[in-house]
PDBQT receptor file of N, H, CA, C and O in Angstrom, charges set to zero:
ATOM      1  N   ILE A   1       0.459   0.762  20.607  1.00  0.00    +0.000 N 
ATOM      2  CA  ILE A   1       1.029   0.227  19.384  1.00  0.00    +0.000 C 
ATOM      3  C   ILE A   1       0.450   1.014  18.218  1.00  0.00    +0.000 C 
ATOM      4  O   ILE A   1      -0.753   1.265  18.149  1.00  0.00    +0.000 OA
ATOM      5  N   GLU A   2       1.322   1.393  17.316  1.00  0.00    +0.000 N 
ATOM      6  H   GLU A   2       2.299   1.190  17.371  1.00  0.00    +0.000 HD
ATOM      7  CA  GLU A   2       0.903   2.092  16.105  1.00  0.00    +0.000 C 
ATOM      8  C   GLU A   2       0.664   1.054  15.011  1.00  0.00    +0.000 C 
ATOM      9  O   GLU A   2       1.459   0.129  14.842  1.00  0.00    +0.000 OA
ATOM     10  N   VAL A   3      -0.426   1.207  14.277  1.00  0.00    +0.000 N 
ATOM     11  H   VAL A   3      -1.071   1.958  14.415  1.00  0.00    +0.000 HD
ATOM     12  CA  VAL A   3      -0.730   0.326  13.151  1.00  0.00    +0.000 C 
ATOM     13  C   VAL A   3      -0.674   1.167  11.892  1.00  0.00    +0.000 C 
ATOM     14  O   VAL A   3      -1.326   2.207  11.805  1.00  0.00    +0.000 OA
ATOM     15  N   VAL A   4       0.109   0.715  10.905  1.00  0.00    +0.000 N 
ATOM     16  H   VAL A   4       0.638  -0.130  10.975  1.00  0.00    +0.000 HD
ATOM     17  CA  VAL A   4       0.261   1.489   9.671  1.00  0.00    +0.000 C 
ATOM     18  C   VAL A   4      -0.090   0.644   8.457  1.00  0.00    +0.000 C 
ATOM     19  O   VAL A   4       0.162  -0.560   8.409  1.00  0.00    +0.000 OA
ATOM     20  N   VAL A   5      -0.675   1.313   7.488  1.00  0.00    +0.000 N 
ATOM     21  H   VAL A   5      -0.880   2.291   7.527  1.00  0.00    +0.000 HD
ATOM     22  CA  VAL A   5      -1.009   0.699   6.209  1.00  0.00    +0.000 C 
ATOM     23  C   VAL A   5      -0.939   1.801   5.159  1.00  0.00    +0.000 C 
ATOM     24  O   VAL A   5      -1.336   2.937   5.421  1.00  0.00    +0.000 OA
ATOM     25  N   PHE A   6      -0.442   1.473   3.986  1.00  0.00    +0.000 N 
ATOM     26  H   PHE A   6      -0.120   0.551   3.773  1.00  0.00    +0.000 HD
ATOM     27  CA  PHE A   6      -0.253   2.478   2.946  1.00  0.00    +0.000 C 
ATOM     28  C   PHE A   6      -0.911   2.044   1.641  1.00  0.00    +0.000 C 
ATOM     29  O   PHE A   6      -1.091   0.854   1.383  1.00  0.00    +0.000 OA
ATOM     30  N   GLY A   7      -1.265   3.031   0.826  1.00  0.00    +0.000 N 
ATOM     31  H   GLY A   7      -1.119   3.998   1.036  1.00  0.00    +0.000 HD
ATOM     32  CA  GLY A   7      -1.737   2.787  -0.539  1.00  0.00    +0.000 C 
ATOM     33  C   GLY A   7      -2.952   1.897  -0.622  1.00  0.00    +0.000 C 
ATOM     34  O   GLY A   7      -3.920   2.064   0.121  1.00  0.00    +0.000 OA
ATOM     35  N   TRP A   8      -2.886   0.933  -1.552  1.00  0.00    +0.000 N 
ATOM     36  H   TRP A   8      -2.099   0.797  -2.154  1.00  0.00    +0.000 HD
ATOM     37  CA  TRP A   8      -4.044   0.085  -1.802  1.00  0.00    +0.000 C 
ATOM     38  C   TRP A   8      -4.278  -0.922  -0.683  1.00  0.00    +0.000 C 
ATOM     39  O   TRP A   8      -5.226  -1.704  -0.742  1.00  0.00    +0.000 OA
ATOM     40  N   GLY A   9      -3.429  -0.909   0.328  1.00  0.00    +0.000 N 
ATOM     41  H   GLY A   9      -2.659  -0.273   0.376  1.00  0.00    +0.000 HD
ATOM     42  CA  GLY A   9      -3.634  -1.748   1.498  1.00  0.00    +0.000 C 
ATOM     43  C   GLY A   9      -4.715  -1.219   2.429  1.00  0.00    +0.000 C 
ATOM     44  O   GLY A   9      -5.169  -1.933   3.323  1.00  0.00    +0.000 OA
ATOM     45  N   VAL A  10      -5.134   0.037   2.223  1.00  0.00    +0.000 N 
ATOM     46  H   VAL A  10      -4.765   0.617   1.497  1.00  0.00    +0.000 HD
ATOM     47  CA  VAL A  10      -6.191   0.619   3.052  1.00  0.00    +0.000 C 
ATOM     48  C   VAL A  10      -7.528   0.078   2.545  1.00  0.00    +0.000 C 
ATOM     49  O   VAL A  10      -8.056   0.544   1.536  1.00  0.00    +0.000 OA
ATOM     50  N   THR A  11      -8.059  -0.896   3.250  1.00  0.00    +0.000 N 
ATOM     51  H   THR A  11      -7.630  -1.275   4.070  1.00  0.00    +0.000 HD
ATOM     52  CA  THR A  11      -9.328  -1.505   2.856  1.00  0.00    +0.000 C 
ATOM     53  C   THR A  11     -10.478  -0.832   3.591  1.00  0.00    +0.000 C 
ATOM     54  O   THR A  11     -10.262  -0.034   4.503  1.00  0.00    +0.000 OA
ATOM     55  N   GLU A  12     -11.693  -1.159   3.191  1.00  0.00    +0.000 N 
ATOM     56  H   GLU A  12     -11.869  -1.808   2.450  1.00  0.00    +0.000 HD
ATOM     57  CA  GLU A  12     -12.874  -0.621   3.867  1.00  0.00    +0.000 C 
ATOM     58  C   GLU A  12     -12.904  -1.071   5.325  1.00  0.00    +0.000 C 
ATOM     59  O   GLU A  12     -13.271  -0.295   6.206  1.00  0.00    +0.000 OA
ATOM     60  N   THR A  13     -12.523  -2.317   5.581  1.00  0.00    +0.000 N 
ATOM     61  H   THR A  13     -12.225  -2.948   4.864  1.00  0.00    +0.000 HD
ATOM     62  CA  THR A  13     -12.481  -2.825   6.957  1.00  0.00    +0.000 C 
ATOM     63  C   THR A  13     -11.529  -2.000   7.805  1.00  0.00    +0.000 C 
ATOM     64  O   THR A  13     -11.871  -1.617   8.924  1.00  0.00    +0.000 OA
ATOM     65  N   PHE A  14     -10.336  -1.721   7.287  1.00  0.00    +0.000 N 
ATOM     66  H   PHE A  14     -10.059  -2.032   6.378  1.00  0.00    +0.000 HD
ATOM     67  CA  PHE A  14      -9.357  -0.929   8.030  1.00  0.00    +0.000 C 
ATOM     68  C   PHE A  14      -9.863   0.490   8.246  1.00  0.00    +0.000 C 
ATOM     69  O   PHE A  14      -9.718   1.035   9.341  1.00  0.00    +0.000 OA
ATOM     70  N   ALA A  15     -10.450   1.092   7.230  1.00  0.00    +0.000 N 
ATOM     71  H   ALA A  15     -10.568   0.650   6.341  1.00  0.00    +0.000 HD
ATOM     72  CA  ALA A  15     -10.930   2.471   7.322  1.00  0.00    +0.000 C 
ATOM     73  C   ALA A  15     -12.078   2.616   8.320  1.00  0.00    +0.000 C 
ATOM     74  O   ALA A  15     -12.270   3.694   8.883  1.00  0.00    +0.000 OA
ATOM     75  N   ASP A  16     -12.841   1.552   8.543  1.00  0.00    +0.000 N 
ATOM     76  H   ASP A  16     -12.685   0.677   8.085  1.00  0.00    +0.000 HD
ATOM     77  CA  ASP A  16     -13.993   1.608   9.450  1.00  0.00    +0.000 C 
ATOM     78  C   ASP A  16     -13.639   1.350  10.912  1.00  0.00    +0.000 C 
ATOM     79  O   ASP A  16     -14.502   1.489  11.778  1.00  0.00    +0.000 OA
ATOM     80  N   ILE A  17     -12.399   0.981  11.209  1.00  0.00    +0.000 N 
ATOM     81  H   ILE A  17     -11.697   0.868  10.506  1.00  0.00    +0.000 HD
ATOM     82  CA  ILE A  17     -11.999   0.707  12.592  1.00  0.00    +0.000 C 
ATOM     83  C   ILE A  17     -11.988   2.007  13.390  1.00  0.00    +0.000 C 
ATOM     84  O   ILE A  17     -11.455   3.021  12.940  1.00  0.00    +0.000 OA
ATOM     85  N   THR A  18     -12.586   1.962  14.585  1.00  0.00    +0.000 N 
ATOM     86  H   THR A  18     -13.019   1.139  14.951  1.00  0.00    +0.000 HD
ATOM     87  CA  THR A  18     -12.611   3.135  15.457  1.00  0.00    +0.000 C 
ATOM     88  C   THR A  18     -12.059   2.758  16.830  1.00  0.00    +0.000 C 
ATOM     89  O   THR A  18     -11.874   1.581  17.139  1.00  0.00    +0.000 OA
ATOM     90  N   VAL A  19     -11.806   3.759  17.630  1.00  0.00    +0.000 N 
ATOM     91  H   VAL A  19     -11.956   4.715  17.380  1.00  0.00    +0.000 HD
ATOM     92  CA  VAL A  19     -11.324   3.539  18.993  1.00  0.00    +0.000 C 
ATOM     93  C   VAL A  19     -12.349   2.697  19.747  1.00  0.00    +0.000 C 
ATOM     94  O   VAL A  19     -13.545   2.985  19.707  1.00  0.00    +0.000 OA
ATOM     95  N   GLY A  20     -11.885   1.673  20.421  1.00  0.00    +0.000 N 
ATOM     96  H   GLY A  20     -10.914   1.438  20.453  1.00  0.00    +0.000 HD
ATOM     97  CA  GLY A  20     -12.765   0.793  21.180  1.00  0.00    +0.000 C 
ATOM     98  C   GLY A  20     -13.084  -0.506  20.464  1.00  0.00    +0.000 C 
ATOM     99  O   GLY A  20     -13.577  -1.445  21.090  1.00  0.00    +0.000 OA
ATOM    100  N   ASP A  21     -12.813  -0.585  19.151  1.00  0.00    +0.000 N 
ATOM    101  H   ASP A  21     -12.413   0.178  18.642  1.00  0.00    +0.000 HD
ATOM    102  CA  ASP A  21     -13.041  -1.827  18.418  1.00  0.00    +0.000 C 
ATOM    103  C   ASP A  21     -11.959  -2.838  18.786  1.00  0.00    +0.000 C 
ATOM    104  O   ASP A  21     -10.791  -2.481  18.944  1.00  0.00    +0.000 OA
ATOM    105  N   ARG A  22     -12.349  -4.077  18.918  1.00  0.00    +0.000 N 
ATOM    106  H   ARG A  22     -13.297  -4.367  18.789  1.00  0.00    +0.000 HD
ATOM    107  CA  ARG A  22     -11.390  -5.163  19.161  1.00  0.00    +0.000 C 
ATOM    108  C   ARG A  22     -11.164  -5.845  17.821  1.00  0.00    +0.000 C 
ATOM    109  O   ARG A  22     -12.102  -6.342  17.198  1.00  0.00    +0.000 OA
ATOM    110  N   VAL A  23      -9.911  -5.861  17.386  1.00  0.00    +0.000 N 
ATOM    111  H   VAL A  23      -9.149  -5.457  17.892  1.00  0.00    +0.000 HD
ATOM    112  CA  VAL A  23      -9.592  -6.411  16.071  1.00  0.00    +0.000 C 
ATOM    113  C   VAL A  23      -8.593  -7.556  16.191  1.00  0.00    +0.000 C 
ATOM    114  O   VAL A  23      -7.819  -7.630  17.146  1.00  0.00    +0.000 OA
ATOM    115  N   LEU A  24      -8.626  -8.428  15.221  1.00  0.00    +0.000 N 
ATOM    116  H   LEU A  24      -9.255  -8.368  14.446  1.00  0.00    +0.000 HD
ATOM    117  CA  LEU A  24      -7.672  -9.522  15.112  1.00  0.00    +0.000 C 
ATOM    118  C   LEU A  24      -6.850  -9.268  13.854  1.00  0.00    +0.000 C 
ATOM    119  O   LEU A  24      -7.396  -9.202  12.753  1.00  0.00    +0.000 OA
ATOM    120  N   LEU A  25      -5.538  -9.126  14.018  1.00  0.00    +0.000 N 
ATOM    121  H   LEU A  25      -5.094  -9.179  14.912  1.00  0.00    +0.000 HD
ATOM    122  CA  LEU A  25      -4.627  -8.906  12.896  1.00  0.00    +0.000 C 
ATOM    123  C   LEU A  25      -3.802 -10.164  12.701  1.00  0.00    +0.000 C 
ATOM    124  O   LEU A  25      -3.146 -10.631  13.632  1.00  0.00    +0.000 OA
ATOM    125  N   THR A  26      -3.832 -10.708  11.508  1.00  0.00    +0.000 N 
ATOM    126  H   THR A  26      -4.365 -10.328  10.752  1.00  0.00    +0.000 HD
ATOM    127  CA  THR A  26      -3.066 -11.898  11.176  1.00  0.00    +0.000 C 
ATOM    128  C   THR A  26      -2.075 -11.544  10.076  1.00  0.00    +0.000 C 
ATOM    129  O   THR A  26      -2.453 -10.951   9.066  1.00  0.00    +0.000 OA
ATOM    130  N   GLY A  27      -0.825 -11.900  10.265  1.00  0.00    +0.000 N 
ATOM    131  H   GLY A  27      -0.518 -12.381  11.086  1.00  0.00    +0.000 HD
ATOM    132  CA  GLY A  27       0.185 -11.672   9.241  1.00  0.00    +0.000 C 
ATOM    133  C   GLY A  27       0.740 -10.265   9.204  1.00  0.00    +0.000 C 
ATOM    134  O   GLY A  27       1.352  -9.877   8.209  1.00  0.00    +0.000 OA
ATOM    135  N   ALA A  28       0.546  -9.484  10.262  1.00  0.00    +0.000 N 
ATOM    136  H   ALA A  28       0.049  -9.799  11.071  1.00  0.00    +0.000 HD
ATOM    137  CA  ALA A  28       1.119  -8.138  10.324  1.00  0.00    +0.000 C 
ATOM    138  C   ALA A  28       2.594  -8.246  10.703  1.00  0.00    +0.000 C 
ATOM    139  O   ALA A  28       2.991  -9.146  11.442  1.00  0.00    +0.000 OA
ATOM    140  N   GLU A  29       3.390  -7.327  10.191  1.00  0.00    +0.000 N 
ATOM    141  H   GLU A  29       3.066  -6.596   9.590  1.00  0.00    +0.000 HD
ATOM    142  CA  GLU A  29       4.828  -7.317  10.482  1.00  0.00    +0.000 C 
ATOM    143  C   GLU A  29       5.093  -6.406  11.672  1.00  0.00    +0.000 C 
ATOM    144  O   GLU A  29       4.629  -5.266  11.699  1.00  0.00    +0.000 OA
ATOM    145  N   LEU A  30       5.833  -6.902  12.651  1.00  0.00    +0.000 N 
ATOM    146  H   LEU A  30       6.210  -7.828  12.629  1.00  0.00    +0.000 HD
ATOM    147  CA  LEU A  30       6.182  -6.106  13.823  1.00  0.00    +0.000 C 
ATOM    148  C   LEU A  30       7.468  -5.343  13.543  1.00  0.00    +0.000 C 
ATOM    149  O   LEU A  30       8.472  -5.922  13.128  1.00  0.00    +0.000 OA
ATOM    150  N   GLY A  31       7.423  -4.039  13.776  1.00  0.00    +0.000 N 
ATOM    151  H   GLY A  31       6.608  -3.569  14.113  1.00  0.00    +0.000 HD
ATOM    152  CA  GLY A  31       8.602  -3.204  13.581  1.00  0.00    +0.000 C 
ATOM    153  C   GLY A  31       8.688  -2.161  14.676  1.00  0.00    +0.000 C 
ATOM    154  O   GLY A  31       7.895  -2.168  15.617  1.00  0.00    +0.000 OA
ATOM    155  N   TRP A  32       9.647  -1.269  14.552  1.00  0.00    +0.000 N 
ATOM    156  H   TRP A  32      10.291  -1.263  13.787  1.00  0.00    +0.000 HD
ATOM    157  CA  TRP A  32       9.855  -0.217  15.542  1.00  0.00    +0.000 C 
ATOM    158  C   TRP A  32      10.049   1.103  14.825  1.00  0.00    +0.000 C 
ATOM    159  O   TRP A  32      10.719   1.157  13.793  1.00  0.00    +0.000 OA
ATOM    160  N   ARG A  33       9.469   2.172  15.362  1.00  0.00    +0.000 N 
ATOM    161  H   ARG A  33       8.925   2.128  16.200  1.00  0.00    +0.000 HD
ATOM    162  CA  ARG A  33       9.636   3.509  14.820  1.00  0.00    +0.000 C 
ATOM    163  C   ARG A  33       9.743   4.467  15.990  1.00  0.00    +0.000 C 
ATOM    164  O   ARG A  33       8.835   4.545  16.818  1.00  0.00    +0.000 OA
ATOM    165  N   ALA A  34      10.835   5.188  16.062  1.00  0.00    +0.000 N 
ATOM    166  H   ALA A  34      11.572   5.125  15.390  1.00  0.00    +0.000 HD
ATOM    167  CA  ALA A  34      11.074   6.141  17.149  1.00  0.00    +0.000 C 
ATOM    168  C   ALA A  34      10.952   5.465  18.514  1.00  0.00    +0.000 C 
ATOM    169  O   ALA A  34      10.480   6.081  19.470  1.00  0.00    +0.000 OA
ATOM    170  N   GLY A  35      11.370   4.213  18.609  1.00  0.00    +0.000 N 
ATOM    171  H   GLY A  35      11.754   3.713  17.832  1.00  0.00    +0.000 HD
ATOM    172  CA  GLY A  35      11.351   3.499  19.878  1.00  0.00    +0.000 C 
ATOM    173  C   GLY A  35       9.999   2.940  20.277  1.00  0.00    +0.000 C 
ATOM    174  O   GLY A  35       9.858   2.410  21.380  1.00  0.00    +0.000 OA
ATOM    175  N   LEU A  36       8.997   3.045  19.407  1.00  0.00    +0.000 N 
ATOM    176  H   LEU A  36       9.111   3.475  18.512  1.00  0.00    +0.000 HD
ATOM    177  CA  LEU A  36       7.659   2.540  19.705  1.00  0.00    +0.000 C 
ATOM    178  C   LEU A  36       7.324   1.365  18.793  1.00  0.00    +0.000 C 
ATOM    179  O   LEU A  36       7.720   1.355  17.627  1.00  0.00    +0.000 OA
ATOM    180  N   PRO A  37       6.593   0.365  19.314  1.00  0.00    +0.000 N 
ATOM    181  CA  PRO A  37       6.228  -0.772  18.468  1.00  0.00    +0.000 C 
ATOM    182  C   PRO A  37       5.239  -0.358  17.383  1.00  0.00    +0.000 C 
ATOM    183  O   PRO A  37       4.396   0.517  17.582  1.00  0.00    +0.000 OA
ATOM    184  N   GLN A  38       5.365  -1.003  16.247  1.00  0.00    +0.000 N 
ATOM    185  H   GLN A  38       6.050  -1.713  16.086  1.00  0.00    +0.000 HD
ATOM    186  CA  GLN A  38       4.530  -0.673  15.101  1.00  0.00    +0.000 C 
ATOM    187  C   GLN A  38       4.129  -1.968  14.397  1.00  0.00    +0.000 C 
ATOM    188  O   GLN A  38       4.970  -2.834  14.155  1.00  0.00    +0.000 OA
ATOM    189  N   LEU A  39       2.844  -2.098  14.072  1.00  0.00    +0.000 N 
ATOM    190  H   LEU A  39       2.160  -1.396  14.270  1.00  0.00    +0.000 HD
ATOM    191  CA  LEU A  39       2.366  -3.215  13.262  1.00  0.00    +0.000 C 
ATOM    192  C   LEU A  39       2.161  -2.704  11.847  1.00  0.00    +0.000 C 
ATOM    193  O   LEU A  39       1.413  -1.752  11.626  1.00  0.00    +0.000 OA
ATOM    194  N   ARG A  40       2.822  -3.334  10.894  1.00  0.00    +0.000 N 
ATOM    195  H   ARG A  40       3.430  -4.107  11.074  1.00  0.00    +0.000 HD
ATOM    196  CA  ARG A  40       2.715  -2.926   9.493  1.00  0.00    +0.000 C 
ATOM    197  C   ARG A  40       1.790  -3.898   8.773  1.00  0.00    +0.000 C 
ATOM    198  O   ARG A  40       2.013  -5.109   8.771  1.00  0.00    +0.000 OA
ATOM    199  N   ILE A  41       0.755  -3.345   8.167  1.00  0.00    +0.000 N 
ATOM    200  H   ILE A  41       0.574  -2.361   8.168  1.00  0.00    +0.000 HD
ATOM    201  CA  ILE A  41      -0.244  -4.140   7.466  1.00  0.00    +0.000 C 
ATOM    202  C   ILE A  41       0.133  -4.217   5.990  1.00  0.00    +0.000 C 
ATOM    203  O   ILE A  41       0.294  -3.189   5.332  1.00  0.00    +0.000 OA
ATOM    204  N   SER A  42       0.271  -5.416   5.481  1.00  0.00    +0.000 N 
ATOM    205  H   SER A  42       0.140  -6.251   6.016  1.00  0.00    +0.000 HD
ATOM    206  CA  SER A  42       0.586  -5.652   4.074  1.00  0.00    +0.000 C 
ATOM    207  C   SER A  42      -0.657  -6.203   3.382  1.00  0.00    +0.000 C 
ATOM    208  O   SER A  42      -1.254  -7.162   3.872  1.00  0.00    +0.000 OA
ATOM    209  N   PRO A  43      -1.059  -5.622   2.257  1.00  0.00    +0.000 N 
ATOM    210  CA  PRO A  43      -2.254  -6.130   1.571  1.00  0.00    +0.000 C 
ATOM    211  C   PRO A  43      -2.086  -7.566   1.070  1.00  0.00    +0.000 C 
ATOM    212  O   PRO A  43      -3.080  -8.262   0.862  1.00  0.00    +0.000 OA
ATOM    213  N   ARG A  44      -0.870  -8.010   0.877  1.00  0.00    +0.000 N 
ATOM    214  H   ARG A  44      -0.063  -7.444   1.046  1.00  0.00    +0.000 HD
ATOM    215  CA  ARG A  44      -0.629  -9.373   0.393  1.00  0.00    +0.000 C 
ATOM    216  C   ARG A  44      -0.637 -10.409   1.513  1.00  0.00    +0.000 C 
ATOM    217  O   ARG A  44      -1.095 -11.535   1.316  1.00  0.00    +0.000 OA
ATOM    218  N   ASN A  45      -0.129 -10.030   2.694  1.00  0.00    +0.000 N 
ATOM    219  H   ASN A  45       0.243  -9.116   2.854  1.00  0.00    +0.000 HD
ATOM    220  CA  ASN A  45       0.095 -11.018   3.749  1.00  0.00    +0.000 C 
ATOM    221  C   ASN A  45      -0.784 -10.860   4.979  1.00  0.00    +0.000 C 
ATOM    222  O   ASN A  45      -0.833 -11.768   5.809  1.00  0.00    +0.000 OA
ATOM    223  N   SER A  46      -1.477  -9.742   5.125  1.00  0.00    +0.000 N 
ATOM    224  H   SER A  46      -1.437  -9.004   4.451  1.00  0.00    +0.000 HD
ATOM    225  CA  SER A  46      -2.201  -9.455   6.365  1.00  0.00    +0.000 C 
ATOM    226  C   SER A  46      -3.706  -9.598   6.189  1.00  0.00    +0.000 C 
ATOM    227  O   SER A  46      -4.254  -9.401   5.104  1.00  0.00    +0.000 OA
ATOM    228  N   ARG A  47      -4.350  -9.946   7.291  1.00  0.00    +0.000 N 
ATOM    229  H   ARG A  47      -3.905 -10.105   8.172  1.00  0.00    +0.000 HD
ATOM    230  CA  ARG A  47      -5.805 -10.028   7.326  1.00  0.00    +0.000 C 
ATOM    231  C   ARG A  47      -6.291  -9.282   8.563  1.00  0.00    +0.000 C 
ATOM    232  O   ARG A  47      -5.725  -9.428   9.646  1.00  0.00    +0.000 OA
ATOM    233  N   ILE A  48      -7.342  -8.482   8.397  1.00  0.00    +0.000 N 
ATOM    234  H   ILE A  48      -7.802  -8.363   7.517  1.00  0.00    +0.000 HD
ATOM    235  CA  ILE A  48      -7.927  -7.718   9.499  1.00  0.00    +0.000 C 
ATOM    236  C   ILE A  48      -9.353  -8.205   9.703  1.00  0.00    +0.000 C 
ATOM    237  O   ILE A  48     -10.141  -8.274   8.760  1.00  0.00    +0.000 OA
ATOM    238  N   GLU A  49      -9.671  -8.541  10.944  1.00  0.00    +0.000 N 
ATOM    239  H   GLU A  49      -9.031  -8.485  11.710  1.00  0.00    +0.000 HD
ATOM    240  CA  GLU A  49     -11.023  -8.977  11.276  1.00  0.00    +0.000 C 
ATOM    241  C   GLU A  49     -11.480  -8.216  12.514  1.00  0.00    +0.000 C 
ATOM    242  O   GLU A  49     -10.809  -8.240  13.546  1.00  0.00    +0.000 OA
ATOM    243  N   VAL A  50     -12.630  -7.538  12.409  1.00  0.00    +0.000 N 
ATOM    244  H   VAL A  50     -13.175  -7.519  11.571  1.00  0.00    +0.000 HD
ATOM    245  CA  VAL A  50     -13.192  -6.836  13.563  1.00  0.00    +0.000 C 
ATOM    246  C   VAL A  50     -13.969  -7.862  14.371  1.00  0.00    +0.000 C 
ATOM    247  O   VAL A  50     -14.941  -8.437  13.882  1.00  0.00    +0.000 OA
ATOM    248  N   ARG A  51     -13.535  -8.095  15.622  1.00  0.00    +0.000 N 
ATOM    249  H   ARG A  51     -12.745  -7.628  16.019  1.00  0.00    +0.000 HD
ATOM    250  CA  ARG A  51     -14.162  -9.091  16.492  1.00  0.00    +0.000 C 
ATOM    251  C   ARG A  51     -15.371  -8.529  17.223  1.00  0.00    +0.000 C 
ATOM    252  O   ARG A  51     -16.390  -9.208  17.355  1.00  0.00    +0.000 OA
ATOM    253  N   SER A  52     -15.266  -7.303  17.694  1.00  0.00    +0.000 N 
ATOM    254  H   SER A  52     -14.438  -6.752  17.587  1.00  0.00    +0.000 HD
ATOM    255  CA  SER A  52     -16.397  -6.666  18.368  1.00  0.00    +0.000 C 
ATOM    256  C   SER A  52     -16.222  -5.163  18.304  1.00  0.00    +0.000 C 
ATOM    257  O   SER A  52     -15.101  -4.654  18.303  1.00  0.00    +0.000 OA
ATOM    258  N   ARG A  53     -17.313  -4.476  18.253  1.00  0.00    +0.000 N 
ATOM    259  H   ARG A  53     -18.223  -4.890  18.254  1.00  0.00    +0.000 HD
ATOM    260  CA  ARG A  53     -17.297  -3.018  18.203  1.00  0.00    +0.000 C 
ATOM    261  C   ARG A  53     -17.548  -2.463  19.602  1.00  0.00    +0.000 C 
ATOM    262  O   ARG A  53     -18.278  -3.050  20.401  1.00  0.00    +0.000 OA
ATOM    263  N   ASP A  54     -16.938  -1.343  19.872  1.00  0.00    +0.000 N 
ATOM    264  H   ASP A  54     -16.345  -0.866  19.223  1.00  0.00    +0.000 HD
ATOM    265  CA  ASP A  54     -17.140  -0.628  21.140  1.00  0.00    +0.000 C 
ATOM    266  C   ASP A  54     -16.834  -1.495  22.359  1.00  0.00    +0.000 C 
ATOM    267  O   ASP A  54     -17.551  -1.431  23.358  1.00  0.00    +0.000 OA
ATOM    268  N   TRP A  55     -15.775  -2.307  22.285  1.00  0.00    +0.000 N 
ATOM    269  H   TRP A  55     -15.193  -2.359  21.473  1.00  0.00    +0.000 HD
ATOM    270  CA  TRP A  55     -15.346  -3.130  23.409  1.00  0.00    +0.000 C 
ATOM    271  C   TRP A  55     -14.897  -2.229  24.546  1.00  0.00    +0.000 C 
ATOM    272  O   TRP A  55     -14.278  -1.192  24.308  1.00  0.00    +0.000 OA
ATOM    273  N   GLN A  56     -15.195  -2.604  25.749  1.00  0.00    +0.000 N 
ATOM    274  H   GLN A  56     -15.698  -3.446  25.942  1.00  0.00    +0.000 HD
ATOM    275  CA  GLN A  56     -14.795  -1.849  26.927  1.00  0.00    +0.000 C 
ATOM    276  C   GLN A  56     -13.876  -2.717  27.783  1.00  0.00    +0.000 C 
ATOM    277  O   GLN A  56     -14.032  -3.938  27.802  1.00  0.00    +0.000 OA
ATOM    278  N   PRO A  57     -12.923  -2.114  28.488  1.00  0.00    +0.000 N 
ATOM    279  CA  PRO A  57     -11.989  -2.896  29.308  1.00  0.00    +0.000 C 
ATOM    280  C   PRO A  57     -12.669  -3.761  30.364  1.00  0.00    +0.000 C 
ATOM    281  O   PRO A  57     -12.079  -4.735  30.832  1.00  0.00    +0.000 OA
ATOM    282  N   ILE A  58     -13.887  -3.427  30.744  1.00  0.00    +0.000 N 
ATOM    283  H   ILE A  58     -14.366  -2.636  30.364  1.00  0.00    +0.000 HD
ATOM    284  CA  ILE A  58     -14.575  -4.215  31.768  1.00  0.00    +0.000 C 
ATOM    285  C   ILE A  58     -15.239  -5.455  31.177  1.00  0.00    +0.000 C 
ATOM    286  O   ILE A  58     -15.650  -6.350  31.916  1.00  0.00    +0.000 OA
ATOM    287  N   ASP A  59     -15.349  -5.514  29.824  1.00  0.00    +0.000 N 
ATOM    288  H   ASP A  59     -15.016  -4.787  29.224  1.00  0.00    +0.000 HD
ATOM    289  CA  ASP A  59     -15.928  -6.687  29.171  1.00  0.00    +0.000 C 
ATOM    290  C   ASP A  59     -14.962  -7.856  29.283  1.00  0.00    +0.000 C 
ATOM    291  O   ASP A  59     -13.750  -7.665  29.389  1.00  0.00    +0.000 OA
ATOM    292  N   GLU A  60     -15.505  -9.065  29.259  1.00  0.00    +0.000 N 
ATOM    293  H   GLU A  60     -16.489  -9.221  29.173  1.00  0.00    +0.000 HD
ATOM    294  CA  GLU A  60     -14.651 -10.250  29.276  1.00  0.00    +0.000 C 
ATOM    295  C   GLU A  60     -14.022 -10.447  27.906  1.00  0.00    +0.000 C 
ATOM    296  O   GLU A  60     -14.588 -10.048  26.888  1.00  0.00    +0.000 OA
ATOM    297  N   LEU A  61     -12.846 -11.065  27.889  1.00  0.00    +0.000 N 
ATOM    298  H   LEU A  61     -12.386 -11.389  28.716  1.00  0.00    +0.000 HD
ATOM    299  CA  LEU A  61     -12.178 -11.355  26.628  1.00  0.00    +0.000 C 
ATOM    300  C   LEU A  61     -12.925 -12.465  25.902  1.00  0.00    +0.000 C 
ATOM    301  O   LEU A  61     -13.423 -13.391  26.541  1.00  0.00    +0.000 OA
ATOM    302  N   PRO A  62     -13.011 -12.386  24.567  1.00  0.00    +0.000 N 
ATOM    303  CA  PRO A  62     -13.632 -13.484  23.812  1.00  0.00    +0.000 C 
ATOM    304  C   PRO A  62     -12.849 -14.778  24.009  1.00  0.00    +0.000 C 
ATOM    305  O   PRO A  62     -11.637 -14.739  24.219  1.00  0.00    +0.000 OA
ATOM    306  N   ASP A  63     -13.526 -15.924  23.945  1.00  0.00    +0.000 N 
ATOM    307  H   ASP A  63     -14.511 -15.956  23.775  1.00  0.00    +0.000 HD
ATOM    308  CA  ASP A  63     -12.890 -17.226  24.152  1.00  0.00    +0.000 C 
ATOM    309  C   ASP A  63     -11.727 -17.457  23.196  1.00  0.00    +0.000 C 
ATOM    310  O   ASP A  63     -10.734 -18.082  23.568  1.00  0.00    +0.000 OA
ATOM    311  N   SER A  64     -11.842 -16.955  21.963  1.00  0.00    +0.000 N 
ATOM    312  H   SER A  64     -12.648 -16.446  21.662  1.00  0.00    +0.000 HD
ATOM    313  CA  SER A  64     -10.800 -17.208  20.967  1.00  0.00    +0.000 C 
ATOM    314  C   SER A  64      -9.503 -16.475  21.280  1.00  0.00    +0.000 C 
ATOM    315  O   SER A  64      -8.464 -16.807  20.710  1.00  0.00    +0.000 OA
ATOM    316  N   ILE A  65      -9.537 -15.484  22.175  1.00  0.00    +0.000 N 
ATOM    317  H   ILE A  65     -10.382 -15.215  22.638  1.00  0.00    +0.000 HD
ATOM    318  CA  ILE A  65      -8.342 -14.707  22.499  1.00  0.00    +0.000 C 
ATOM    319  C   ILE A  65      -7.722 -15.185  23.806  1.00  0.00    +0.000 C 
ATOM    320  O   ILE A  65      -6.526 -14.986  24.019  1.00  0.00    +0.000 OA
ATOM    321  N   GLN A  66      -8.489 -15.799  24.672  1.00  0.00    +0.000 N 
ATOM    322  H   GLN A  66      -9.461 -15.961  24.498  1.00  0.00    +0.000 HD
ATOM    323  CA  GLN A  66      -7.988 -16.211  25.985  1.00  0.00    +0.000 C 
ATOM    324  C   GLN A  66      -6.990 -17.330  25.886  1.00  0.00    +0.000 C 
ATOM    325  O   GLN A  66      -6.475 -17.790  26.906  1.00  0.00    +0.000 OA
TER     326      GLN A  66
């Protein structure tokens, strides 16, 4: 899934996200671009929360996501 954000919607939290981070996105808009799903982040309606850093597929899912 591609995640996009433009202009003043690029927050410090968004800029600090790296591969392997587990994030919770609330209020993102689901769209399609070139046949691929895309989450659009709006500074007015979306919230980004980093749940854990450097998550690995072998780790258990957090209780709040299960």
